[in-house]
VEXDRENVEX-750650 format. One record per residue (C-alpha): residue number from 1; residue in one letter; z, y negated, x. Coordinates in steps of 0.02 Angstrom, whole numbers, plus 32768, in hexadecimal, padded with zeros to 4 digits. Example, Ala and Ser with C-alpha at 12.3 -4.5 7.8 and 13.67 -1.06 7.14 Angstrom:
BEGIN
+-----+------+------+------+------+
| pos | code |    Z |    Y |    X |
+-----+------+------+------+------+
|   1 |    A | 8186 | 80E1 | 8267 |
|   2 |    S | 8165 | 8035 | 82AC |
+-----+------+------+------+------+
This chain:
BEGIN
+-----+------+------+------+------+
| pos | code |    Z |    Y |    X |
+-----+------+------+------+------+
|   1 |    M | 1A69 | C1E8 | E1B5 |
|   2 |    I | 19AC | C1C1 | E1BD |
|   3 |    S | 1973 | C276 | E1CB |
|   4 |    W | 19E2 | C2A0 | E12E |
|   5 |    L | 199B | C213 | E0CE |
|   6 |    R | 18E5 | C241 | E0FA |
|   7 |    A | 1908 | C2F3 | E0C4 |
|   8 |    L | 1954 | C2B2 | E01C |
|   9 |    A | 18C9 | C23F | E007 |
|  10 |    F | 184B | C2CF | E00F |
|  11 |    V | 18B3 | C333 | DF8F |
|  12 |    N | 18B5 | C29C | DF1D |
|  13 |    Q | 17FC | C27C | DF29 |
|  14 |    N | 17BB | C331 | DF20 |
|  15 |    F | 182B | C385 | DEA0 |
|  16 |    P | 1835 | C369 | DDE9 |
|  17 |    N | 18C2 | C2FF | DD9C |
|  18 |    D | 1942 | C378 | DD54 |
|  19 |    I | 19FE | C395 | DD5F |
|  20 |    S | 19F3 | C412 | DDF4 |
|  21 |    K | 199B | C390 | DE5F |
|  22 |    E | 1A15 | C309 | DE28 |
|  23 |    R | 1AA4 | C37A | DE60 |
|  24 |    F | 1A51 | C3A7 | DF02 |
|  25 |    L | 1A2F | C2F1 | DF36 |
|  26 |    A | 1ADC | C2B7 | DEF6 |
|  27 |    R | 1B39 | C33A | DF5B |
|  28 |    R | 1ADF | C308 | DFFE |
|  29 |    L | 1AF8 | C24B | DFD8 |
|  30 |    D | 1BAE | C26D | DFB7 |
|  31 |    W | 1BBE | C2B0 | E069 |
|  32 |    L | 1B59 | C21B | E0AE |
|  33 |    V | 1BC6 | C19B | E052 |
|  34 |    L | 1C64 | C1EE | E09C |
|  35 |    D | 1C1B | C1EE | E14C |
|  36 |    F | 1BCC | C145 | E152 |
|  37 |    A | 1C2C | C0DA | E0D5 |
|  38 |    L | 1CD9 | C11F | E0DF |
|  39 |    R | 1CFA | C174 | E182 |
|  40 |    R | 1D27 | C10E | E21A |
|  41 |    N | 1D19 | C193 | E2A8 |
|  42 |    I | 1C69 | C1CC | E2A8 |
|  43 |    G | 1C2E | C179 | E344 |
|  44 |    Y | 1BD5 | C0EF | E2E5 |
|  45 |    K | 1C4F | C05A | E2EA |
|  46 |    F | 1C91 | C030 | E23B |
|  47 |    G | 1C72 | BF88 | E1FB |
|  48 |    I | 1C0D | BF1A | E182 |
|  49 |    E | 1B6B | BF30 | E1E6 |
|  50 |    R | 1B7B | BFEE | E1D8 |
|  51 |    L | 1B8F | BFE2 | E121 |
|  52 |    K | 1AF4 | BF72 | E115 |
|  53 |    D | 1A8F | BFE6 | E17D |
|  54 |    F | 1AC3 | C077 | E118 |
|  55 |    K | 1A97 | C018 | E072 |
|  56 |    N | 19F2 | BFE1 | E0BC |
|  57 |    S | 19C5 | C091 | E0ED |
|  58 |    L | 19F1 | C0D5 | E040 |
|  59 |    D | 197E | C054 | DFF5 |
|  60 |    K | 18EE | C07B | E06D |
|  61 |    Y | 18F2 | C133 | E04D |
|  62 |    L | 1944 | C149 | DFA4 |
|  63 |    G | 1928 | C0A3 | DF4F |
|  64 |    D | 18C5 | C0FD | DEC3 |
|  65 |    L | 194E | C16D | DE88 |
|  66 |    T | 1942 | C180 | DDCF |
|  67 |    F | 19FD | C1B0 | DDB7 |
|  68 |    N | 1AA8 | C173 | DDF0 |
|  69 |    P | 1AF3 | C1F7 | DE64 |
|  70 |    Q | 1B98 | C1A8 | DE50 |
|  71 |    K | 1BB7 | C211 | DDB2 |
|  72 |    Y | 1BBA | C2B4 | DE19 |
|  73 |    F | 1C31 | C272 | DEA0 |
|  74 |    K | 1CDA | C2CB | DE96 |
|  75 |    E | 1D41 | C251 | DEF3 |
|  76 |    E | 1D71 | C1A3 | DEB4 |
|  77 |    A | 1D60 | C152 | DF5F |
|  78 |    R | 1CAC | C18C | DF6F |
|  79 |    K | 1C7F | C147 | DEC2 |
|  80 |    I | 1CCD | C0A1 | DEF0 |
|  81 |    A | 1C65 | C0A1 | DF96 |
|  82 |    W | 1BC8 | C0C5 | DF39 |
|  83 |    S | 1BE7 | C03F | DEBB |
|  84 |    D | 1C0C | BFBA | DF41 |
|  85 |    L | 1B72 | BFF3 | DFA4 |
|  86 |    R | 1AFF | BFE4 | DF0A |
|  87 |    Q | 1B3F | BF31 | DEE8 |
|  88 |    R | 1B3F | BF05 | DFA7 |
|  89 |    H | 1BFD | BEDF | DF9F |
|  90 |    F | 1C09 | BF07 | E056 |
|  91 |    L | 1CAC | BE9F | E07D |
|  92 |    H | 1D05 | BEF0 | DFE5 |
|  93 |    L | 1CD4 | BF9D | E021 |
|  94 |    Y | 1D0A | BF6D | E0D3 |
|  95 |    L | 1DAF | BF3B | E099 |
|  96 |    F | 1DC6 | BFCD | E02A |
|  97 |    V | 1DA3 | C044 | E0BB |
|  98 |    N | 1E14 | BFE8 | E130 |
|  99 |    W | 1EA9 | BFEB | E0B4 |
| 100 |    H | 1E95 | C0A7 | E094 |
| 101 |    S | 1E95 | C0C5 | E14D |
| 102 |    H | 1F49 | C09A | E154 |
| 103 |    R | 1FD1 | C11C | E15A |
| 104 |    E | 2001 | C158 | E0AD |
| 105 |    S | 20B6 | C122 | E0CC |
| 106 |    L | 2076 | C06B | E0D0 |
| 107 |    K | 201B | C077 | E028 |
| 108 |    I | 2068 | C04E | DF85 |
| 109 |    K | 2071 | C0E5 | DF0E |
| 110 |    K | 207E | C0C2 | DE54 |
| 111 |    K | 2081 | C125 | DDB2 |
| 112 |    I | 2005 | C0E2 | DD2F |
| 113 |    N | 1FEB | C13B | DC82 |
| 114 |    N | 203E | C1DD | DCCA |
| 115 |    L | 1FC4 | C1DD | DD62 |
| 116 |    Y | 1FF5 | C1B0 | DE16 |
| 117 |    Y | 1F8B | C135 | DE7A |
| 118 |    F | 1F85 | C0DC | DF24 |
| 119 |    V | 1F7B | C01F | DEEE |
| 120 |    F | 1F58 | BF85 | DF50 |
| 121 |    P | 1FC9 | BEEE | DF39 |
| 122 |    G | 1F88 | BE7E | DEB1 |
| 123 |    N | 1F07 | BEFD | DE7F |
| 124 |    I | 1E85 | BEA5 | DEEF |
| 125 |    L | 1E3D | BF4E | DF22 |
| 126 |    P | 1E25 | BFED | DEAE |
| 127 |    K | 1EB3 | C065 | DE97 |
| 128 |    I | 1E95 | C11C | DED1 |
| 129 |    P | 1ED9 | C1B3 | DE7A |
| 130 |    I | 1F52 | C21D | DEDF |
| 131 |    N | 1F29 | C2D5 | DEDA |
| 132 |    V | 1FC4 | C323 | DF26 |
| 133 |    R | 2043 | C2D8 | DF9B |
| 134 |    A | 20E3 | C339 | DFB7 |
| 135 |    S | 217A | C319 | E02A |
| 136 |    A | 221B | C371 | E033 |
| 137 |    Y | 22AD | C2F6 | E03A |
| 138 |    K | 2342 | C370 | E03F |
| 139 |    M | 2362 | C42A | E068 |
| 140 |    H | 2405 | C48C | E050 |
| 141 |    I | 244A | C53C | E040 |
| 142 |    E | 2481 | C57A | DF95 |
| 143 |    N | 24C2 | C62C | DF91 |
| 144 |    N | 2434 | C69C | DFBC |
| 145 |    F | 23B1 | C613 | DFAE |
| 146 |    S | 2366 | C58F | E025 |
| 147 |    V | 234B | C4FD | DFB3 |
| 148 |    F | 22CC | C474 | DFCF |
| 149 |    E | 22CC | C3D0 | DF6B |
| 150 |    I | 2217 | C38F | DF6A |
| 151 |    E | 21CB | C2F4 | DF2A |
| 152 |    V | 2117 | C30C | DEEB |
| 153 |    L | 2097 | C28C | DEBD |
| 154 |    T | 200D | C2E0 | DE66 |
| 155 |    N | 1F8F | C2D7 | DDD8 |
| 156 |    E | 1F81 | C399 | DDD8 |
| 157 |    E | 1FED | C41A | DD8B |
| 158 |    I | 205C | C47F | DE04 |
| 159 |    N | 2059 | C538 | DE01 |
| 160 |    N | 20CC | C56A | DE93 |
| 161 |    F | 2111 | C543 | DF45 |
| 162 |    E | 20F7 | C5BA | DFD6 |
| 163 |    F | 210A | C5CF | E091 |
| 164 |    H | 206C | C5FE | E0E4 |
| 165 |    A | 2052 | C641 | E190 |
| 166 |    V | 1FE4 | C5CD | E1F5 |
| 167 |    N | 1F76 | C65A | E23E |
| 168 |    D | 1F71 | C6C8 | E1A0 |
| 169 |    P | 1F6B | C66B | E0FB |
| 170 |    F | 1F7F | C70A | E09D |
| 171 |    K | 2025 | C724 | E0E2 |
| 172 |    S | 2097 | C6C1 | E073 |
| 173 |    I | 2146 | C6AC | E031 |
| 174 |    K | 214D | C675 | DF7C |
| 175 |    A | 21D8 | C609 | DF2D |
| 176 |    Q | 2252 | C669 | DEC1 |
| 177 |    E | 2278 | C5D8 | DE4D |
| 178 |    V | 222F | C52C | DE2B |
| 179 |    I | 2287 | C4A8 | DDC4 |
| 180 |    K | 222B | C40C | DD99 |
| 181 |    K | 226D | C35D | DD64 |
| 182 |    D | 21F0 | C2D4 | DD5B |
| 183 |    N | 2199 | C2D4 | DE04 |
| 184 |    K | 2227 | C32B | DE60 |
| 185 |    F | 2231 | C3E8 | DE7B |
| 186 |    I | 22C1 | C457 | DEAC |
| 187 |    V | 2273 | C4EC | DF05 |
| 188 |    K | 22D4 | C584 | DF2D |
| 189 |    F | 22A5 | C60A | DFA7 |
| 190 |    A | 22FE | C6AD | DFCC |
| 191 |    R | 2368 | C680 | E064 |
| 192 |    K | 234D | C72E | E0B6 |
| 193 |    E | 2291 | C714 | E0B3 |
| 194 |    L | 2296 | C66D | E113 |
| 195 |    E | 2319 | C6A0 | E197 |
| 196 |    N | 22D0 | C689 | E245 |
| 197 |    L | 222D | C64E | E1FD |
| 198 |    S | 21C8 | C609 | E28B |
| 199 |    E | 2169 | C565 | E294 |
| 200 |    N | 20CD | C5C6 | E271 |
| 201 |    Y | 20F0 | C5B4 | E1BB |
| 202 |    G | 20D6 | C51E | E154 |
| 203 |    L | 2115 | C4F2 | E0A1 |
| 204 |    H | 2083 | C4DF | E025 |
| 205 |    I | 2070 | C4A5 | DF73 |
| 206 |    I | 1FF4 | C502 | DEFD |
| 207 |    S | 1FA9 | C4A5 | DE6E |
| 208 |    N | 1F60 | C4F2 | DDCA |
| 209 |    I | 1EAF | C4D9 | DE13 |
| 210 |    Y | 1EE5 | C53D | DEAD |
| 211 |    H | 1EE4 | C4A5 | DF1C |
| 212 |    D | 1F51 | C4C4 | DFB5 |
| 213 |    H | 1FB1 | C430 | DFFF |
| 214 |    I | 2030 | C427 | E08C |
| 215 |    V | 20E1 | C3ED | E064 |
| 216 |    E | 2129 | C377 | E0E4 |
| 217 |    I | 21D1 | C3C4 | E11B |
| 218 |    S | 21EA | C37F | E1C7 |
| 219 |    K | 2266 | C2FE | E189 |
| 220 |    V | 22E1 | C380 | E145 |
| 221 |    T | 234F | C3EA | E1B8 |
| 222 |    N | 23E0 | C45E | E198 |
| 223 |    K | 2452 | C4AD | E219 |
| 224 |    N | 2464 | C548 | E1B4 |
| 225 |    T | 23AB | C577 | E1B3 |
| 226 |    N | 231E | C57F | E232 |
| 227 |    V | 229E | C540 | E1B3 |
| 228 |    I | 225D | C49E | E1F4 |
+-----+------+------+------+------+
C-alpha cells in the first residue's frame, strides 16, 4: 500500500494537472480502495483500524489532490467506500463491507425504477446495483430442444445465452431461441448439440456490452439429458 501511495504522490506532485493525470491516479486509487477498503482476504486483517490506517495513509501521501477520483470509479461499492473514507465514516464502511460479504442468497434483491439492487433492510446502508445474476430454475425437453427457464436480475440488455467449454472459450453452443418475459427467460438449445455434453461446459449469459456471466444451473436436473 505505502509503496503505491508514494509512487502516486510523486506523480501527483511532479506532473501537470490535466485529465490524463486524473485518470491515471484514479485508476490506481480504484485498485487500492478495492484492496484495502473492501476486500477481507488480503493478509491485512479487516476492521475499523485497517480502514483508519488506509485513510491516514491517503491523507499523508495524497492529501493535496485537486480533484475527486470517485467520479472515475466504475463500481458503486468503490464510490461508497471512497465517500465514507473521505468523511471518516469508518463504522458505516465496516458494516457495509460486512453485509456485502454475505452470500447473495441471503441478500434482499429489489427492483427500483426498472433497475435491480441489493438493498439492506430499512435502507440503513446504501443499495448496490446488480450487474447480472442468473439462475436456471427449471429444465425440460421439448421436441428437439433442451429448454432452460432462467431468472435473470440485470441492469444490462441481454444478447444471448451460450454453453462455453471451460478450457476453450471460443468453443461454444449458442441458443436457438430466447423468449423473454419480464426478468424470466425461456432459452432453447438444439437437443442434439447438448447430448452427452460434459461437465467441462458451462452455461453463460452474454450482455449487450459483451459481459460474460455464468448462469447457475446446479439446481436443475433432468433424467432425459446429461446437461447438469
